[in-house]
PyMOL CGO cylinders between C-alpha atoms (Angstrom):
from pymol import cmd
from pymol.cgo import CYLINDER

trace = [
    CYLINDER, 0.00, 0.00, 0.00, 1.32, 3.43, -0.91, 0.3, 1, 1, 1, 1, 1, 1,
    CYLINDER, 1.32, 3.43, -0.91, 1.53, 5.97, 1.89, 0.3, 1, 1, 1, 1, 1, 1,
    CYLINDER, 1.53, 5.97, 1.89, -0.49, 9.19, 1.66, 0.3, 1, 1, 1, 1, 1, 1,
    CYLINDER, -0.49, 9.19, 1.66, 2.76, 11.14, 1.54, 0.3, 1, 1, 1, 1, 1, 1,
    CYLINDER, 2.76, 11.14, 1.54, 3.87, 9.17, -1.51, 0.3, 1, 1, 1, 1, 1, 1,
    CYLINDER, 3.87, 9.17, -1.51, 0.50, 9.82, -3.16, 0.3, 1, 1, 1, 1, 1, 1,
    CYLINDER, 0.50, 9.82, -3.16, 0.97, 13.53, -2.42, 0.3, 1, 1, 1, 1, 1, 1,
    CYLINDER, 0.97, 13.53, -2.42, 4.39, 13.35, -4.05, 0.3, 1, 1, 1, 1, 1, 1,
    CYLINDER, 4.39, 13.35, -4.05, 2.70, 12.15, -7.22, 0.3, 1, 1, 1, 1, 1, 1,
    CYLINDER, 2.70, 12.15, -7.22, 0.40, 15.19, -7.23, 0.3, 1, 1, 1, 1, 1, 1,
    CYLINDER, 0.40, 15.19, -7.23, 2.84, 17.85, -6.02, 0.3, 1, 1, 1, 1, 1, 1,
    CYLINDER, 2.84, 17.85, -6.02, 6.13, 18.06, -4.29, 0.3, 1, 1, 1, 1, 1, 1,
    CYLINDER, 6.13, 18.06, -4.29, 6.62, 18.45, -0.61, 0.3, 1, 1, 1, 1, 1, 1,
    CYLINDER, 6.62, 18.45, -0.61, 7.57, 22.08, -0.20, 0.3, 1, 1, 1, 1, 1, 1,
    CYLINDER, 7.57, 22.08, -0.20, 9.16, 21.79, 3.21, 0.3, 1, 1, 1, 1, 1, 1,
    CYLINDER, 9.16, 21.79, 3.21, 10.34, 18.98, 5.40, 0.3, 1, 1, 1, 1, 1, 1,
    CYLINDER, 10.34, 18.98, 5.40, 9.60, 20.64, 8.73, 0.3, 1, 1, 1, 1, 1, 1,
    CYLINDER, 9.60, 20.64, 8.73, 11.00, 18.14, 11.19, 0.3, 1, 1, 1, 1, 1, 1,
    CYLINDER, 11.00, 18.14, 11.19, 10.74, 14.81, 12.92, 0.3, 1, 1, 1, 1, 1, 1,
    CYLINDER, 10.74, 14.81, 12.92, 11.26, 13.39, 16.34, 0.3, 1, 1, 1, 1, 1, 1,
    CYLINDER, 11.26, 13.39, 16.34, 11.35, 9.99, 17.95, 0.3, 1, 1, 1, 1, 1, 1,
    CYLINDER, 11.35, 9.99, 17.95, 9.81, 9.51, 21.39, 0.3, 1, 1, 1, 1, 1, 1,
    CYLINDER, 9.81, 9.51, 21.39, 9.88, 6.58, 23.81, 0.3, 1, 1, 1, 1, 1, 1,
    CYLINDER, 9.88, 6.58, 23.81, 6.45, 4.99, 24.09, 0.3, 1, 1, 1, 1, 1, 1,
    CYLINDER, 6.45, 4.99, 24.09, 5.49, 6.26, 27.55, 0.3, 1, 1, 1, 1, 1, 1,
    CYLINDER, 5.49, 6.26, 27.55, 2.74, 8.60, 28.77, 0.3, 1, 1, 1, 1, 1, 1,
    CYLINDER, 2.74, 8.60, 28.77, 4.99, 11.54, 29.60, 0.3, 1, 1, 1, 1, 1, 1,
    CYLINDER, 4.99, 11.54, 29.60, 5.93, 12.08, 25.93, 0.3, 1, 1, 1, 1, 1, 1,
    CYLINDER, 5.93, 12.08, 25.93, 2.49, 13.42, 24.92, 0.3, 1, 1, 1, 1, 1, 1,
    CYLINDER, 2.49, 13.42, 24.92, 3.46, 16.83, 26.32, 0.3, 1, 1, 1, 1, 1, 1,
    CYLINDER, 3.46, 16.83, 26.32, 6.79, 16.70, 24.51, 0.3, 1, 1, 1, 1, 1, 1,
    CYLINDER, 6.79, 16.70, 24.51, 5.03, 15.93, 21.23, 0.3, 1, 1, 1, 1, 1, 1,
    CYLINDER, 5.03, 15.93, 21.23, 2.69, 18.91, 21.73, 0.3, 1, 1, 1, 1, 1, 1,
    CYLINDER, 2.69, 18.91, 21.73, 5.65, 21.16, 22.47, 0.3, 1, 1, 1, 1, 1, 1,
    CYLINDER, 5.65, 21.16, 22.47, 7.45, 19.87, 19.36, 0.3, 1, 1, 1, 1, 1, 1,
    CYLINDER, 7.45, 19.87, 19.36, 4.52, 20.66, 17.04, 0.3, 1, 1, 1, 1, 1, 1,
    CYLINDER, 4.52, 20.66, 17.04, 3.82, 24.01, 18.75, 0.3, 1, 1, 1, 1, 1, 1,
    CYLINDER, 3.82, 24.01, 18.75, 7.44, 25.15, 18.36, 0.3, 1, 1, 1, 1, 1, 1,
    CYLINDER, 7.44, 25.15, 18.36, 7.56, 23.89, 14.79, 0.3, 1, 1, 1, 1, 1, 1,
    CYLINDER, 7.56, 23.89, 14.79, 4.40, 25.77, 13.72, 0.3, 1, 1, 1, 1, 1, 1,
    CYLINDER, 4.40, 25.77, 13.72, 5.49, 28.92, 15.54, 0.3, 1, 1, 1, 1, 1, 1,
    CYLINDER, 5.49, 28.92, 15.54, 8.87, 28.80, 13.79, 0.3, 1, 1, 1, 1, 1, 1,
    CYLINDER, 8.87, 28.80, 13.79, 7.20, 28.27, 10.40, 0.3, 1, 1, 1, 1, 1, 1,
    CYLINDER, 7.20, 28.27, 10.40, 4.73, 31.18, 10.84, 0.3, 1, 1, 1, 1, 1, 1,
    CYLINDER, 4.73, 31.18, 10.84, 1.54, 29.20, 11.38, 0.3, 1, 1, 1, 1, 1, 1,
    CYLINDER, 1.54, 29.20, 11.38, 0.52, 30.35, 14.89, 0.3, 1, 1, 1, 1, 1, 1,
    CYLINDER, 0.52, 30.35, 14.89, -3.22, 30.19, 14.15, 0.3, 1, 1, 1, 1, 1, 1,
    CYLINDER, -3.22, 30.19, 14.15, -2.99, 26.42, 13.68, 0.3, 1, 1, 1, 1, 1, 1,
    CYLINDER, -2.99, 26.42, 13.68, -1.08, 25.63, 16.85, 0.3, 1, 1, 1, 1, 1, 1,
    CYLINDER, -1.08, 25.63, 16.85, -3.96, 24.71, 19.16, 0.3, 1, 1, 1, 1, 1, 1,
    CYLINDER, -3.96, 24.71, 19.16, -5.66, 22.40, 16.66, 0.3, 1, 1, 1, 1, 1, 1,
    CYLINDER, -5.66, 22.40, 16.66, -2.36, 20.78, 15.65, 0.3, 1, 1, 1, 1, 1, 1,
    CYLINDER, -2.36, 20.78, 15.65, -1.47, 20.22, 19.32, 0.3, 1, 1, 1, 1, 1, 1,
    CYLINDER, -1.47, 20.22, 19.32, -4.83, 18.54, 19.95, 0.3, 1, 1, 1, 1, 1, 1,
    CYLINDER, -4.83, 18.54, 19.95, -4.53, 16.29, 16.89, 0.3, 1, 1, 1, 1, 1, 1,
    CYLINDER, -4.53, 16.29, 16.89, -0.93, 15.34, 17.66, 0.3, 1, 1, 1, 1, 1, 1,
    CYLINDER, -0.93, 15.34, 17.66, -1.90, 14.64, 21.27, 0.3, 1, 1, 1, 1, 1, 1,
    CYLINDER, -1.90, 14.64, 21.27, -4.67, 12.29, 20.13, 0.3, 1, 1, 1, 1, 1, 1,
    CYLINDER, -4.67, 12.29, 20.13, -2.46, 10.36, 17.69, 0.3, 1, 1, 1, 1, 1, 1,
    CYLINDER, -2.46, 10.36, 17.69, 0.50, 10.16, 20.07, 0.3, 1, 1, 1, 1, 1, 1,
    CYLINDER, 0.50, 10.16, 20.07, -1.84, 9.14, 22.91, 0.3, 1, 1, 1, 1, 1, 1,
    CYLINDER, -1.84, 9.14, 22.91, -3.17, 6.30, 20.77, 0.3, 1, 1, 1, 1, 1, 1,
    CYLINDER, -3.17, 6.30, 20.77, 0.38, 5.28, 19.83, 0.3, 1, 1, 1, 1, 1, 1,
    CYLINDER, 0.38, 5.28, 19.83, 1.30, 5.21, 23.52, 0.3, 1, 1, 1, 1, 1, 1,
    CYLINDER, 1.30, 5.21, 23.52, -1.73, 3.07, 24.42, 0.3, 1, 1, 1, 1, 1, 1,
    CYLINDER, -1.73, 3.07, 24.42, -1.88, 0.72, 21.45, 0.3, 1, 1, 1, 1, 1, 1,
    CYLINDER, -1.88, 0.72, 21.45, 1.33, 1.07, 19.45, 0.3, 1, 1, 1, 1, 1, 1,
    CYLINDER, 1.33, 1.07, 19.45, 3.78, -1.35, 21.01, 0.3, 1, 1, 1, 1, 1, 1,
    CYLINDER, 3.78, -1.35, 21.01, 5.75, -3.72, 18.85, 0.3, 1, 1, 1, 1, 1, 1,
    CYLINDER, 5.75, -3.72, 18.85, 8.66, -6.06, 19.39, 0.3, 1, 1, 1, 1, 1, 1,
    CYLINDER, 8.66, -6.06, 19.39, 10.95, -4.40, 16.83, 0.3, 1, 1, 1, 1, 1, 1,
    CYLINDER, 10.95, -4.40, 16.83, 9.63, -0.83, 16.91, 0.3, 1, 1, 1, 1, 1, 1,
    CYLINDER, 9.63, -0.83, 16.91, 8.75, 0.21, 20.45, 0.3, 1, 1, 1, 1, 1, 1,
    CYLINDER, 8.75, 0.21, 20.45, 8.91, 3.97, 20.03, 0.3, 1, 1, 1, 1, 1, 1,
    CYLINDER, 8.91, 3.97, 20.03, 6.85, 6.68, 18.39, 0.3, 1, 1, 1, 1, 1, 1,
    CYLINDER, 6.85, 6.68, 18.39, 8.14, 8.54, 15.35, 0.3, 1, 1, 1, 1, 1, 1,
    CYLINDER, 8.14, 8.54, 15.35, 6.46, 11.86, 14.47, 0.3, 1, 1, 1, 1, 1, 1,
    CYLINDER, 6.46, 11.86, 14.47, 7.19, 13.45, 11.07, 0.3, 1, 1, 1, 1, 1, 1,
    CYLINDER, 7.19, 13.45, 11.07, 5.89, 16.85, 9.94, 0.3, 1, 1, 1, 1, 1, 1,
    CYLINDER, 5.89, 16.85, 9.94, 5.98, 18.22, 6.39, 0.3, 1, 1, 1, 1, 1, 1,
    CYLINDER, 5.98, 18.22, 6.39, 4.34, 21.04, 4.51, 0.3, 1, 1, 1, 1, 1, 1,
    CYLINDER, 4.34, 21.04, 4.51, 2.47, 20.37, 1.28, 0.3, 1, 1, 1, 1, 1, 1,
    CYLINDER, 2.47, 20.37, 1.28, 1.02, 23.57, -0.16, 0.3, 1, 1, 1, 1, 1, 1,
    CYLINDER, 1.02, 23.57, -0.16, -1.07, 25.25, 2.52, 0.3, 1, 1, 1, 1, 1, 1,
    CYLINDER, -1.07, 25.25, 2.52, -1.31, 22.05, 4.57, 0.3, 1, 1, 1, 1, 1, 1,
    CYLINDER, -1.31, 22.05, 4.57, 0.61, 20.62, 7.46, 0.3, 1, 1, 1, 1, 1, 1,
    CYLINDER, 0.61, 20.62, 7.46, 1.00, 16.85, 7.07, 0.3, 1, 1, 1, 1, 1, 1,
    CYLINDER, 1.00, 16.85, 7.07, 1.75, 14.91, 10.28, 0.3, 1, 1, 1, 1, 1, 1,
    CYLINDER, 1.75, 14.91, 10.28, 2.59, 11.22, 10.33, 0.3, 1, 1, 1, 1, 1, 1,
    CYLINDER, 2.59, 11.22, 10.33, 2.75, 9.31, 13.66, 0.3, 1, 1, 1, 1, 1, 1,
    CYLINDER, 2.75, 9.31, 13.66, 4.42, 5.91, 13.35, 0.3, 1, 1, 1, 1, 1, 1,
    CYLINDER, 4.42, 5.91, 13.35, 4.25, 3.11, 15.93, 0.3, 1, 1, 1, 1, 1, 1,
    CYLINDER, 4.25, 3.11, 15.93, 5.06, -0.58, 16.15, 0.3, 1, 1, 1, 1, 1, 1,
    CYLINDER, 5.06, -0.58, 16.15, 1.56, -2.10, 16.02, 0.3, 1, 1, 1, 1, 1, 1,
    CYLINDER, 1.56, -2.10, 16.02, 0.38, -3.03, 12.49, 0.3, 1, 1, 1, 1, 1, 1,
    CYLINDER, 0.38, -3.03, 12.49, -3.31, -3.04, 13.51, 0.3, 1, 1, 1, 1, 1, 1,
    CYLINDER, -3.31, -3.04, 13.51, -5.05, -0.06, 11.87, 0.3, 1, 1, 1, 1, 1, 1,
    CYLINDER, -5.05, -0.06, 11.87, -7.25, 2.05, 14.15, 0.3, 1, 1, 1, 1, 1, 1,
    CYLINDER, -7.25, 2.05, 14.15, -10.99, 2.19, 13.79, 0.3, 1, 1, 1, 1, 1, 1,
    CYLINDER, -10.99, 2.19, 13.79, -13.24, 4.85, 15.32, 0.3, 1, 1, 1, 1, 1, 1,
    CYLINDER, -13.24, 4.85, 15.32, -15.25, 3.49, 18.24, 0.3, 1, 1, 1, 1, 1, 1,
    CYLINDER, -15.25, 3.49, 18.24, -18.97, 3.73, 18.80, 0.3, 1, 1, 1, 1, 1, 1,
    CYLINDER, -18.97, 3.73, 18.80, -19.61, 5.81, 21.91, 0.3, 1, 1, 1, 1, 1, 1,
    CYLINDER, -19.61, 5.81, 21.91, -22.58, 4.38, 23.78, 0.3, 1, 1, 1, 1, 1, 1,
    CYLINDER, -22.58, 4.38, 23.78, -22.15, 6.50, 26.89, 0.3, 1, 1, 1, 1, 1, 1,
    CYLINDER, -22.15, 6.50, 26.89, -22.21, 10.26, 26.19, 0.3, 1, 1, 1, 1, 1, 1,
    CYLINDER, -22.21, 10.26, 26.19, -20.39, 10.80, 29.50, 0.3, 1, 1, 1, 1, 1, 1,
    CYLINDER, -20.39, 10.80, 29.50, -17.48, 8.49, 28.57, 0.3, 1, 1, 1, 1, 1, 1,
    CYLINDER, -17.48, 8.49, 28.57, -14.11, 10.18, 29.00, 0.3, 1, 1, 1, 1, 1, 1,
    CYLINDER, -14.11, 10.18, 29.00, -12.27, 8.21, 26.31, 0.3, 1, 1, 1, 1, 1, 1,
    CYLINDER, -12.27, 8.21, 26.31, -12.86, 6.84, 22.84, 0.3, 1, 1, 1, 1, 1, 1,
    CYLINDER, -12.86, 6.84, 22.84, -13.37, 10.12, 20.97, 0.3, 1, 1, 1, 1, 1, 1,
    CYLINDER, -13.37, 10.12, 20.97, -9.82, 10.63, 19.65, 0.3, 1, 1, 1, 1, 1, 1,
    CYLINDER, -9.82, 10.63, 19.65, -10.34, 9.56, 16.04, 0.3, 1, 1, 1, 1, 1, 1,
    CYLINDER, -10.34, 9.56, 16.04, -13.69, 11.36, 15.98, 0.3, 1, 1, 1, 1, 1, 1,
    CYLINDER, -13.69, 11.36, 15.98, -11.86, 14.58, 16.92, 0.3, 1, 1, 1, 1, 1, 1,
    CYLINDER, -11.86, 14.58, 16.92, -9.17, 13.97, 14.31, 0.3, 1, 1, 1, 1, 1, 1,
    CYLINDER, -9.17, 13.97, 14.31, -11.79, 13.29, 11.64, 0.3, 1, 1, 1, 1, 1, 1,
    CYLINDER, -11.79, 13.29, 11.64, -13.74, 16.41, 12.66, 0.3, 1, 1, 1, 1, 1, 1,
    CYLINDER, -13.74, 16.41, 12.66, -10.83, 18.87, 12.80, 0.3, 1, 1, 1, 1, 1, 1,
    CYLINDER, -10.83, 18.87, 12.80, -8.40, 17.67, 10.11, 0.3, 1, 1, 1, 1, 1, 1,
    CYLINDER, -8.40, 17.67, 10.11, -8.64, 18.35, 6.39, 0.3, 1, 1, 1, 1, 1, 1,
    CYLINDER, -8.64, 18.35, 6.39, -8.00, 14.63, 5.92, 0.3, 1, 1, 1, 1, 1, 1,
    CYLINDER, -8.00, 14.63, 5.92, -6.69, 11.71, 7.96, 0.3, 1, 1, 1, 1, 1, 1,
    CYLINDER, -6.69, 11.71, 7.96, -5.98, 8.04, 7.60, 0.3, 1, 1, 1, 1, 1, 1,
    CYLINDER, -5.98, 8.04, 7.60, -3.69, 5.15, 8.43, 0.3, 1, 1, 1, 1, 1, 1,
    CYLINDER, -3.69, 5.15, 8.43, -1.51, 2.69, 6.59, 0.3, 1, 1, 1, 1, 1, 1,
    CYLINDER, -1.51, 2.69, 6.59, 0.64, -0.28, 7.51, 0.3, 1, 1, 1, 1, 1, 1,
    CYLINDER, 0.64, -0.28, 7.51, 4.43, -0.09, 7.36, 0.3, 1, 1, 1, 1, 1, 1,
    CYLINDER, 4.43, -0.09, 7.36, 7.21, -2.66, 7.49, 0.3, 1, 1, 1, 1, 1, 1,
    CYLINDER, 7.21, -2.66, 7.49, 7.50, -2.06, 11.26, 0.3, 1, 1, 1, 1, 1, 1,
    CYLINDER, 7.50, -2.06, 11.26, 3.90, -1.34, 12.27, 0.3, 1, 1, 1, 1, 1, 1,
    CYLINDER, 3.90, -1.34, 12.27, 1.64, 1.44, 11.09, 0.3, 1, 1, 1, 1, 1, 1,
    CYLINDER, 1.64, 1.44, 11.09, 1.36, 5.17, 10.60, 0.3, 1, 1, 1, 1, 1, 1,
    CYLINDER, 1.36, 5.17, 10.60, -1.65, 7.30, 11.43, 0.3, 1, 1, 1, 1, 1, 1,
    CYLINDER, -1.65, 7.30, 11.43, -1.64, 10.71, 9.75, 0.3, 1, 1, 1, 1, 1, 1,
    CYLINDER, -1.64, 10.71, 9.75, -3.59, 13.92, 9.35, 0.3, 1, 1, 1, 1, 1, 1,
    CYLINDER, -3.59, 13.92, 9.35, -3.45, 17.06, 7.25, 0.3, 1, 1, 1, 1, 1, 1,
    CYLINDER, -3.45, 17.06, 7.25, -4.38, 20.47, 8.60, 0.3, 1, 1, 1, 1, 1, 1,
    CYLINDER, -4.38, 20.47, 8.60, -4.77, 23.77, 6.74, 0.3, 1, 1, 1, 1, 1, 1,
    CYLINDER, -4.77, 23.77, 6.74, -1.95, 25.56, 8.57, 0.3, 1, 1, 1, 1, 1, 1,
    CYLINDER, -1.95, 25.56, 8.57, -1.20, 28.24, 5.96, 0.3, 1, 1, 1, 1, 1, 1,
    CYLINDER, -1.20, 28.24, 5.96, -4.66, 28.78, 4.36, 0.3, 1, 1, 1, 1, 1, 1,
    CYLINDER, -4.66, 28.78, 4.36, -4.04, 32.38, 3.25, 0.3, 1, 1, 1, 1, 1, 1,
    CYLINDER, -4.04, 32.38, 3.25, -1.01, 31.44, 1.17, 0.3, 1, 1, 1, 1, 1, 1,
    CYLINDER, -1.01, 31.44, 1.17, -1.74, 30.27, -2.34, 0.3, 1, 1, 1, 1, 1, 1,
    CYLINDER, -1.74, 30.27, -2.34, 0.73, 28.23, -4.28, 0.3, 1, 1, 1, 1, 1, 1,
    CYLINDER, 0.73, 28.23, -4.28, 0.93, 27.78, -8.02, 0.3, 1, 1, 1, 1, 1, 1,
]
cmd.load_cgo(trace, "trace")
């Protein structure tokens, strides 16, 4: 299966590789991942997108912490690129099982809404398997006022 980033390459080139970071798969790294994406977007002049990007990264990293363990790939790898006006974030983990949104029976439940939030706030999102597990990704309109030819 071709990754969404590779499909984007076929349509247009990645304008900027913004950064990547590997994190150990433990609960305390969610805050580090939010800081990473916040600093990255601030540095690349997209401050209006910071809060949404932090929330989406937090959801994907939180899921990778909970469900992403693998024997050969027991860390989380976050990659951020810019394609046109969009931020593209890929979160890799070691579990090849693709995520599926859950049905929420209890409106007072405090968990289970992560993929619903990602689906609601992102321009697009998805998941694909990799040689070492899977990647869950989203795109976000981080530079909507800039038009590219």
